[in-house]
N, C-alpha and C positions, 0 to 999 in steps of 0.2 A: 842244427848248427849252421845250415847253409842259409836258412831264412834269417837268422840272426845276423850273419856275415852281411847279407843283402841289405838288410835295414840298416845298419850302422853305416854302410856306404852310400845309401840314399840319402840319410839324415846329413851326412857330411857335404853332399851335394847341394842338399837343400839350403845349407847355410852358406853357399858361395864357393866350396871347393869341388870345382867341376873335374878336376883331376885325381880326385881321391880314389885310393884303391886299398881295399881291406882284404887280408887274407886270414885264413883260420887253419889251425893245427890241433890235432887231438894226439894225446899220448895215454896209454892204457897199461896200468900196472896193478897187479893184485885186485883185479876186477873193479878198479877205480879209473874213471877218465878224468884227465886234466884238459880243459880246453883254452886255447890262447888265441886271442883275436889280434892282429897287428894291423894298425891304420898308418897309411902314409897320405896325408891330406892334400899334399902339394900346395901351390900358391893359392891365395885367397883372390877371388874376382870381385872387382869393384864396378859400380855403375858409372859408365862415362857420359852416356846421353839419355836423356828421357823425353818420351814424345807420347802422343795419344791419338788414337784413331776413333772418333766419335762421330758418326754420320748425322745424328739427330741433333740439330742445332739448340733445341731447347735443353736436351739433356746435357749437351757440351757446356751451355751457358750455366746451367745448374751446377754442374761439376766445378767448373772454374770458379764460381762465386763461394762455393763451400769448400774448396780445396786447402785454403790457408789453414783452416781450422780442423781438417781431419786427417791430411796426408802425413805418412812416415817416409815417404820416398823422396830422395834428393840425390843430386849427383855427387859422386864420391863417396858414397855409402857402401859398405859391403853388401853384396847381393845376399838377401835372406827370403826365403819363401813365405816366413811368417810376417813379414812386412806387406807382401803381396795379398796374403790372405785378409790381414787387417784392411788394407786398402779397398779389397772387394767387399768386406763386410760394411765398411763405411759408406761406400757408395750404395750398397743395397738399402741401407736406412734412409738415405737422403732421397733415394727414389720413392720408398714406400710412404716417406713423409710428405711428398709433393705430388700426390695424385696417381702415380703409376702402381696401380693395384696389382696388376698381373706381373710385375718385373720379378725375375728371379735371380739368383746369385750367378748360376752358369753364364748369364748374359755378359758378365764381367771376366775378361780373361787377358793373359799377357803374352807377348812375344819376347823372348830372349835371344838377341842376336849377339854372337861372338862367345858363346859358351864353348865352342870346339876350338879348332886352331884358326886364328885370324890374325891380321896383320896388328892389331891392338893387343898387345900382350897384357893377358891378366885383367881385361877390360871387357865388359858387355854393355850393349844398348839394350834399353827396355822400353817397350812400348805397350801403353794400355789401350785395350779394345773393348768397347761397348756396342755389342752387336744387337741386331733387331731380330725379333722372331719371325718365323717362316711366312705368317699370315699378313706381314706388314710392319710399319714402324710402331715403336711403343706409343702408347696413347694414355692421356690423362683422363682419371674418371672422377666425377662429382658424386655425392651422396643423393640418392633419389628418395623414396619413401622407407622409412624405418619402421619395421613390424616387430613390436615388443610384445611378447607373449608369455603368460604366467601358467605353468601347468596345474592341473586340477588338483593335486595333492604331492606330498613328498616322494610319492613312488615314481614320479614322473609323467611323461608323455605316453598315453596308450597308443598301440598302433594306428588306431582310426584317427588320432589327432597329431601324430608325428610331424607332419607337413602342413598343419593348419595354419592358414593365413587370412586374416580378416581384411575386408574391403573398405572398412569404416576407418577413414582417417581424418586427422585435424591438423592443420599446420604441418604436413609432410610426416606425421608419426600415427601409427595404429597402435592402439593400446588394447589388449585383449587379456583380460584376467578370468581364466577358467575356474580358478579356486574360490572366486568371489570374496577374497579377504583383503584386496588392497585398493587405495584410492590411486587414481591416476597421477595427480602431479607429484607427490612424493617420491614416486618410482621414476617417472620420466624426466624428472629434475636433473638426474644424473646419467642421462643419456647424451653424450657428447657427439655423436654422429648426426649432425643437423643437415637438413635438406639445402642442397645447393653448395653446401661446402666442399672444397676440394678434399678427396680422401687423404686421409693422415692417419697413419698406423699408431701415431702416439694418442689421437682420440679414442682410437679402438681400445688400446691399453687402459686409458683412463676411464672408459666406461666400464670395463672389466673390473678394475679396482674399485671403484666408486659403488658399483651394485654389489660386489662382495662385502663392502665394508657396512653396507646397510644392515648386515648381520641377520637377514630374514631368508636369504637364499643360499641352499647348499650347492647349487650348481648355476654358473652362467655360460652360456654357449652362444657365440656370434657367428653367423654364416652370411654370405651374401650371394645373391643372384642376379642376373641381368637378363631381362625379358627380352631384348633385341640386341643381338650381336653387333649392330651397327651404332648402338647408343653409347654415349660416355657415361651413363649414369648406373651405378651399382646400387642395389636395395639391401641394406642390412635387415637381418632377422634375428634378433636377440630372444633366446628362449631361456626362460628362468624357472628354476625347479625349488619351490618353497621348502624351508625347513620347519621343523616342529616350532610352533609358536610359544608353548608355555613349558617351563622346566620348574623344579624345586631342587634345592641343594641343601643338605644338612651337613654341618660341620663341627667337630668338637676339637678341643685342645686340652691338655693337662699342663698347665705352667708350674714348675716347681723351681725351688731354690732352697739353699741350706735353711731348714727349719720352718719352711712352707710348702703347701701344696694346694692345688685347686683345680678347677675345671671351667671351661667356657663351652657352652653349646649355642649355636646358632642355626637359624632356618631362613633361607633366602627364597622367595618366590620371585621368578622372572617372567615376564610377558614382552616378547620382543615386537609385538604389532598392536599396541594397545588400542590406538585409534585408527588402524588400518593405513598408517602411514610410515611404518617402520619405527614408531616410538617404542623406546625401551623402558619399561616399568618395572622397578625393584621394589619388594617390601622384604625388610629384614626385621627377624626378632632375635635377639641376643640377651643371654643371660650367664653370670658366672659367680662362682664363690672361691673365696681364698681363705686357707685355713691354716693356723699355727700347728706345727708337730714337734713331737719330742718331748723328753721329760715324762715318758709313759703316757703321753697323751695320744689318743687314737685320732686318725684323721677326720677331720668335720666335726670334731666336740669344740673346738676352739675357733670359731670362724669370725674373721676380723673385718672382712670385706665382702659386700656383696653389689654386684651391678647389674643392671637391666637397662636394654635400650629398645627402642622401635624405630626404625627410619624407613622413609619411601622417597623415591625419586624418580623423575620422568625425564629421559633423554630424548630430545628431537633432533634428527639428523639434518639441521640447518640452523641458521642465526634467526632467532625470531625477535626482531628489533622494530618497536613500533615506528610506523612511517618511513622505514627504509627497508629495502630489499636487497641486500649485498648478493653479489654472485660470486660465490666461492666455491671450491671444491676441486681446483687444478692441482694442488699439492697434497691435499688430505681432506679427509671428511670433517666438515665444521659440525659443531654441536651446541645445542642449547640445552641446560639442565637446570630443572628445578627440583630442589630438595629439600626435606624437612626431617627433623629427628628430634625425638625425646629421650633424654638420659636420666637415669636414676642412679646415683653411687652413694652408697653407705659405707663410711669407715667406722668400725665399732668403736665407741667411747670417744670419738672424735667429731665427726661431722655427718651430715646428710645433704647431698646436693641434687638438685632437680634443675636440669638445663633444657631449653628448647631452642632450636637452631632452625632458621630459614634461610635460603640462598637461591639466587639465580646466577648462573655461570656460562660465559661464552668462551667456547674453545675453537681456534681457527689456526690454519697453517699459513705463513707468510711464504715460505718455501717449504720443500721437503724436510729442511733441517731446523727450520725456525718455527716454533710453536708459541702462540700466544694464549694465555687464560686469563679472562677479565671477568670478576664478579662485582658488578655495579650495586647489588644488594646483598648484604649479609647482616641478618638480624638475628641476635642471640640474647635471650632471657634466661637469667641466672637466679635462682632461689636457693640458698643454702642456709643450713643452721649448725652451729656449733654446740655440741652437748654442754650441759652445765658443767660436767666434770673437767672439762678443759677450761683452764683460766689462761686466756691468750696473753695475759701480762707476764706469765711465768714462761713462756715459750722464748727460749733464747735462740740467738744468732739466726742461722738460716730458717729456724722454724718460725720466724715471724709472719711467714705467709700462711701459716695455719689460719690466721685471721681472716684471710682470702676465702678460705673455704665455706665461710659464714656469711659471705655478702649476699646481699640481694640488689641486683642491678640489671642493667640491659645494655647492649651494644648495638650500634647501626653504624655500619661502614662499607668499606670496599676493599677488593683484593686484586692484585695483578701479578701474575707470573709469566716469566719469559724462559725457553729452555732452548738451548743451541746444540745440535748435533746429537740429540737422543736417539736418532735413526742409526747411528754408527757405534752404538754401545756394544753390539754383540759381534763387531767386526775386529779382526786383529790389524789394525793400523793406526798411525799416529795422527792425533787429533786432539782438540781443546773441547771440553764439554763444560757447559754453562748452565745453571739454573739460578735465576734471581728471581726474587719476590718481594712485594711490598703490601703490607696489611696496615690499613689507616682507619680509624674509627672516631667518632664523636664529634667532628668538626661541624656537620651539618645540624646535629642537634643542639651544639653550643650556639650556632648561629639563630636557630628558632628560639632557644632560650633568651637570647638577648633581645630579638625582635618583640617578643612577648613581654619583655620588661620584668623577667623573673630575677628577684634578687638572690645572690648566693656569695659564699665565701669559702671555696674549696680549701683554700690554706688553713682554715680554721675549723675544719671538720663540717662545713656547711656546703656541700656541692648543689649544682643546680639539679633538677629533677624533671623527668618526663613521665606522665602518667603515675606520680608519687613514687618513682624510683630514680635513683642517680644514675647518670649513665657515664660509660667508660670513653677516655679520650686519650688516645695513644698512637705511636707509630712503631710499626715493627718491620724492618729490613732484614732480608736474609739472602746469602749467597752460598752456592755450592759450586765451587771451581775444581776441574780435574784436568789432569794432563795424562793422557794415554800414549804410551811410548811403545811402538811395535819393536821386538828385539829378534825378528825372524821366525816364520812359522807360527806357532800357537804360543810363543813366549812373549809376555807383556809386562811392563813396568807402569805402574799407576801411582801418581801423586795427587792426593786430595786435600783441599782446604774447605771447611764448612764453618761459616760464621755468621752470626746475627745478633742483633740488639733489639730489645723491647723498651722503649722509653714512654713513660707516662708524662703527660702535662695537662695543664688545663683544669678540667673538672676532675681529674684523676691524679693531681699532684700530691695529694696526701694518701690515698687509698692504693695507689700503685697499679701494677699491671695485672689484669685477670689471671687467675690460676693457670688456666688451659692456654694461656699465651706465653707463659714462661718456658724456657729452654731446659732441656736435659743433656746429659751426657752418658756414654756407656751404652751397650746393647750390641746385638748382632751386626749392626751397620754403623757403628761408631767405634768407642774404644773397647774392644772386644774382651778385655781382661776383666771387665766389670759389668755386672747386670745393669740393664737400663736404669736410669733415675737414681743410682747409688753412689756417683761421684760429686764431691763439692756441695755447695758452691765453695771455691777458693779453698781454704784450708779448714773448713769446716769439719769438726769431730763430734759424734754424738756423745761422746764421753763427758762433754759440757752439760748434758741434760743433768739435772740435780739428783734425780733419784730413779730406782728401778722402776717404780709405778708409772711414771711419766714416760720412760723410754718404751715401756711396754704398750701405754696407751697410743704413743706415736709409731709404733713398729709398723714398717711398710710404707710409711709416708714418703712420698718422692722428694728427693733432694733436686730442687730447681733452682735456676737463676735467671737474670735479666740479660746477661750478656754470654754468648758461647763462642769458643774456638775448638774446633776439632781438626785434626790433621791425620792422613792416613798414608803410608807407604806400603805398597804391596806387590810382589813379584809373582807373576802367574806362569805355570808351565803344564805341559802334559806327562803324566805319568805312565799312562798305558791306553794305548788307542782301542784296544778291544778288551774291555773288562765286564765279563757277564753282560754282553751286548750293548755295552754303552763306552764312553770315553771317561777315563778317570784321571782328573786334573789334580794339581796341588797348588798351594800358594803359601808364600811366607811373608809376614807383615810386622810393621811396627805402628802403632797408634798412639797419639798423644793429645792432649786437650784438658778442657775443663769447663765448668760454668761459673759465673760470678754475678754478684749483684754490682749494681752502680749507684744505688740510693742508700745513703747512709740513714739507719733507723735506730732508734732508742726504744728499749723495754724497760718497764717499771714493775718490779716484782711486788708481791703483797708485803714484804718486810720494807719496802721503800727503797731498795737497792736498784740501781739502773744499769743496764748493759748495752752495749752496742754491738752491731754485726760487723765489727773491723775485720775479722778473719774471713769473711765471706766477700769482701770488697775487691774489686778489680784495680790493682795498682801495678803499673809497668814495671817498676823496681823490684816487685815480688813475684814477676811472672815466673821465672825460673823455680822458685820455690813451690808454686801452686799448680804446676801441670802435672797431670796424671800420665805415666808411660806404660805402655804394655807392648808385648811381642807374642808372636805365635805361629802356629801352623794350621792350614786347612786342607780339606780334601773337597772336590767337587765331584759328584757323579752326574755326567751331563748325557741325558737321554734324548737330546736334541730340542724337544718341546718345552723342556724345563729342566732345572738343575737343582739336585739335592745338595745341600751344603751342610758341612759340618766344620766348625772352627774350634780350636783350643787357643784361648788367650792365657798368658802368664802375666801376672803382676810384676813390673819392674821397679816403679816408683809411685808411692801413695802419698799425695798431699796433704792427707788428713794427719799425717805424724809431722815431726820437725826435725830438722837438721839430718844427720846421717841416717835416722831411723827411717827416712822416706825411702830409702833403697832397701825394699822389703825383699828383693831377689836375694839378698844375702841370708835372710832368715829362712826362706824356703829351702836353701841348702844346708842350712846349719841352724838348729834349735826351733824348728818351725812348730814343733808340738807345744813346747813352753811358750812360745810367743801367742799362738791361738788360745791357749788356756788364759794368759793374762789379758789377752783382748776381750774374749767372751765374758770374763769375770766384770769388766768395766763397761762393756757395751751391750750386754744381753738386753732382750732376747736376740739381738744381732749376733751373728758368728762370722768368722773370717775365714776367707777362700782365697787361696793363691791363685788357683786354677778356675777359670770359668769356661763352660762348655755351651756352644752356641748351635742350634740346628735352625735351618732355614730352607725356604725355596727361592731359587734365584740368586744371582750375584749381591754381594753386600753393597756395591756401588759400581 
């Protein structure tokens, strides 16, 4: 109790209440003690005069030049030791950033005059002191020779090599690879402790960060030594312990929904040092099946979808640009990624698709919060076939895009993406996040086609061709804008708008947007009351398909659109700080949105009748009738390294219906069984679900 009384009194004095008195009292009754602390803080003391005593002229000049941007001290402020500690910490960092390698925090102290009884009532004079060490004045140090040493194995340095230093130096840098695994330049490129430079702790931290980000070292240690106490040079020794180079990861998942079940299995091989320069190589094989169940059918007897893919990528930790060597890395590790993949997708009784994709991508940081990603080369070759049993002319409304599944074409274009404040997503603060991208294709091939004199008429189904195949021409911008609002502690409100449009023109004016470039709504990171790719477009309703056979053939076919709007409003909070060794968090949310088509199309059936996709088109006057709305509650199990997420979404308004029937929440509470039976009879094998369960790793946005 006495310790607590003393600490309370010390705290009040540290906040400027120098005359504070704290008393304590204890009352015992029935073997229970009641403690009472009484505080009389007295008057608060304010700073009347500020001065400093810095004998070293260089340090005084350094402090004065940086003072406007770092100090919290000013005349008239209430005395607060936290402000003094902040000033000390800021001065320490300024010194360590300007060559004063041996500078320590205790060299900064304060004299407080007037805290006792003085003629200045309730006022103190404050003097800042920067003292010198006993051996003499503070001295600035420059970087000498840097010794970079890589341990022989992941086990680290044996005792015989713990203090190993090579004498072989080039341009002020000694590189020794005892493991014989790494080339010199890819590693030393991210040593920012350069010979002759003034010591700067920021360059030391930058070297730590980038060497770790190479993802080939499990431990980075930087020490210094000074051969001559009279010299102003310090020599860094960077010791690196390599991690295991190769790994293999096997993953599986079981996607299921009402009426379907399946599995996906993938194997990913990784080599983090393919060419001895921290190049990351990944090879992934992935395959999966999806099957209808129900009506007495056992799983995997009625398989309607098969998928297989193989992909490979090489990521180099720098920008490989011909005839140009940019110096980047101050704000984050730049990367050049070469990737290639082949995808095979079979939809039973509908189509089979073969896709071949190649790309080169550059990623770099403008600042720690601004990330750029530019893909100057994105080549995609698609070869699809529709089965004879699917007559595209009979595919109505939204499903006109089924014809796109059978297209044979190629795409040559480029992509650019920009993100702002992605580094703040795990922080509980107020900020705006932005991710904006542009995908554009076909313009170069269109120019080549015109230069070669190729004759074409895309509007009359005669597009220009390269290597015998028509090429796609489109533009596809997309924006993800979010506002994160801190509500104190770990409470947070998020408002999000995600929108994009895919517009085909030129050589694709008739054929439209490639299937893979269309937008979808729903899913665990969108409108969570619906499964992904099962909303819209617009007011589209599968009941319009003319017969059960066609509905079964097109079962599971994605519902996609050329234009997308999704908005989310989510309130996040903490439920329990300690829940089975982790933090249990909760969230409530409202999601809204849909996808639409922007191009009007007409289909002609075998009987000569024609239909258009009016119900799927975006019209501002019908926006309220075409928006899907869902709500729900979620749990997040946060184990620090990652978050297990479980969300329950409940449909409120479903745009596939009309009028008041869109508010399906009423059916959920009254007559849900009859409603489901009626829906299943007209939409089978589709079934209706009011509630959607979403499992995931990480936050939805």
